[in-house]
C-alpha positions in Angstrom: 0.0 0.0 0.0 1.2 3.5 -0.8 2.4 5.7 2.1 0.0 8.5 0.9 -3.6 8.0 -0.3 -5.7 10.7 -1.9 -9.4 9.9 -2.4 -13.1 10.9 -2.4 -14.8 9.3 0.6 -18.4 8.5 1.5 -18.7 8.2 5.3 -21.3 6.3 7.3 -23.5 9.5 7.5 -23.6 9.5 3.7 -21.4 12.6 3.5 -18.8 13.0 0.8 -15.4 14.5 1.5 -12.0 14.8 -0.2 -9.2 13.3 1.8 -5.4 12.9 1.8 -4.0 10.4 4.3 -0.3 10.0 5.0 1.6 7.2 6.8 -1.1 4.7 5.7 -1.4 1.3 7.2 -4.0 -1.3 6.4 -5.8 -4.1 8.1 -8.4 -6.1 6.2 -11.3 -3.9 5.1 -9.8 -0.9 6.9 -6.9 1.5 6.5 -5.6 4.1 8.9 -3.3 7.1 8.8 -2.9 10.7 9.5 -5.6 12.7 7.7 -4.3 16.0 6.5 -7.8 17.5 6.7 -8.2 16.9 10.5 -4.5 16.5 11.4 -5.3 13.4 13.4 -5.1 9.6 13.0 -8.3 8.4 11.2 -9.6 5.0 10.2 -11.4 4.5 6.9 -13.1 1.6 5.1 -11.9 0.7 1.6 -15.4 0.0 0.4 -16.4 3.6 1.1 -13.8 5.1 -1.2 -15.7 6.5 -4.2 -12.6 7.4 -6.2 -8.8 7.3 -5.7 -7.3 10.6 -7.0 -3.7 10.6 -8.4 -3.1 14.4 -8.2 -4.1 16.1 -4.9 -4.7 19.4 -6.8 -7.7 17.6 -8.6 -9.5 16.9 -5.3 -11.8 19.9 -5.3 -12.9 19.3 -8.9 -13.4 15.5 -8.3 -15.4 16.2 -5.1 -17.6 18.7 -7.0 -18.2 16.1 -9.7 -19.3 13.4 -7.1 -21.5 15.9 -5.2 -23.4 16.5 -8.4 -23.5 12.8 -9.3 -24.8 11.7 -5.9 -27.6 14.0 -4.7 -28.0 13.8 -0.9 -28.7 11.4 0.7 -26.0 9.5 -1.1 -26.9 6.0 -2.0 -24.6 3.4 -0.6 -25.1 -0.3 -0.1 -24.3 -1.5 3.4 -23.5 -5.2 3.6 -26.2 -7.2 5.2 -23.9 -8.5 7.9 -21.0 -6.5 9.3 -19.3 -9.6 10.7 -17.1 -10.1 7.6 -15.4 -6.8 8.5 -14.2 -8.5 11.7 -12.3 -11.2 9.8 -9.0 -11.1 8.0 -10.2 -13.9 5.7 -12.9 -16.6 5.7 -11.4 -18.6 8.5 -9.4 -16.1 10.7 -11.0 -13.6 13.0 -9.4 -10.4 14.2 -6.8 -10.5 17.0 -7.1 -7.7 19.6 -5.1 -6.4 22.5 -6.3 -4.0 25.2 -4.0 -1.5 26.8 -4.4 1.4 29.3 -7.6 0.0 31.0 -8.1 -0.9 34.6 -8.7 -4.7 35.2 -12.5 -4.3 35.5 -12.9 -2.5 32.2 -10.4 -4.7 30.5 -12.4 -7.8 31.5 -15.6 -6.2 30.3 -14.1 -5.3 26.9 -12.5 -8.7 26.6 -15.9 -10.4 27.0 -17.4 -8.1 24.3 -14.5 -8.9 22.0 -14.6 -12.7 22.5 -18.4 -12.6 22.1 -17.7 -11.0 18.7 -15.4 -14.0 17.9 -12.2 -11.9 18.3 -9.0 -13.5 19.6 -7.5 -11.9 22.7 -3.8 -11.2 22.8 -1.6 -9.8 25.6 0.9 -7.9 23.5 1.5 -6.2 20.2 2.7 -8.8 17.7 2.9 -9.1 13.9 -0.4 -10.9 13.8 -2.4 -8.4 15.9 -5.2 -6.6 14.0 -6.5 -4.1 16.6 -5.0 -2.3 19.6 -7.8 -0.9 21.7 -6.5 1.9 24.0 -7.8 3.3 27.3 -7.0 6.4 29.4 -3.7 5.0 30.6 -2.2 3.7 27.3 1.5 3.9 26.9 2.9 5.9 24.0 5.5 3.2 23.1 2.9 0.5 22.7 0.8 2.7 20.4 3.9 3.7 18.4 4.8 0.0 18.0 1.3 -0.8 16.8 1.4 2.0 14.2 4.8 0.7 13.0 3.2 -2.8 12.6 0.1 -1.6 10.6 -2.2 -2.4 13.5 -5.6 -0.5 13.8 -5.6 1.7 16.9 -9.1 2.2 18.2 -10.6 3.8 21.3 -13.2 1.9 23.3 -16.1 3.7 21.6 -14.7 3.0 18.2 -14.3 -0.7 19.0 -17.9 -0.9 20.3 -19.2 0.8 17.2 -17.1 -1.5 15.0 -18.5 -4.6 16.7 -22.1 -3.4 16.7 -22.3 -1.8 13.2 -19.2 -2.8 11.2 -18.4 1.0 11.1 -15.7 3.0 12.9 -17.3 6.3 13.6 -15.5 9.4 12.4 -14.6 11.9 15.2 
């Protein structure tokens, strides 16, 4: 995957936007990186990309084109089941690690994850798909996860992913 991705995106609220994301990492149906529009780490779904744009200078023109082509609300087919977003392939579910949570919240979140057929891991490894962070998460663990192309999600993002197959945009 390229280190920079420029695209037109249709979010879960059926809103179109022009995005450039740097330091891109990918995991299954999702990719994550630093969004130049918000100057923050954002997570996106590949199936919501309307168009990849080669030249960033063309973004305003391409966004205007798609806004005319898709009158609001924008039609978009949401898969009947979101569970396929929680799998790397047909046979392998996502592996998840929790960091920065007290033991009570970690146990609660671990149950939610295992109920969604995720595999729990105690550390950041090459096979990990998601690092879910809490209030006391260490910077080094998050940096290690970014370096290994692991999705980094807050508790609310994880819950939304499990319930809807979507990672809400903040």
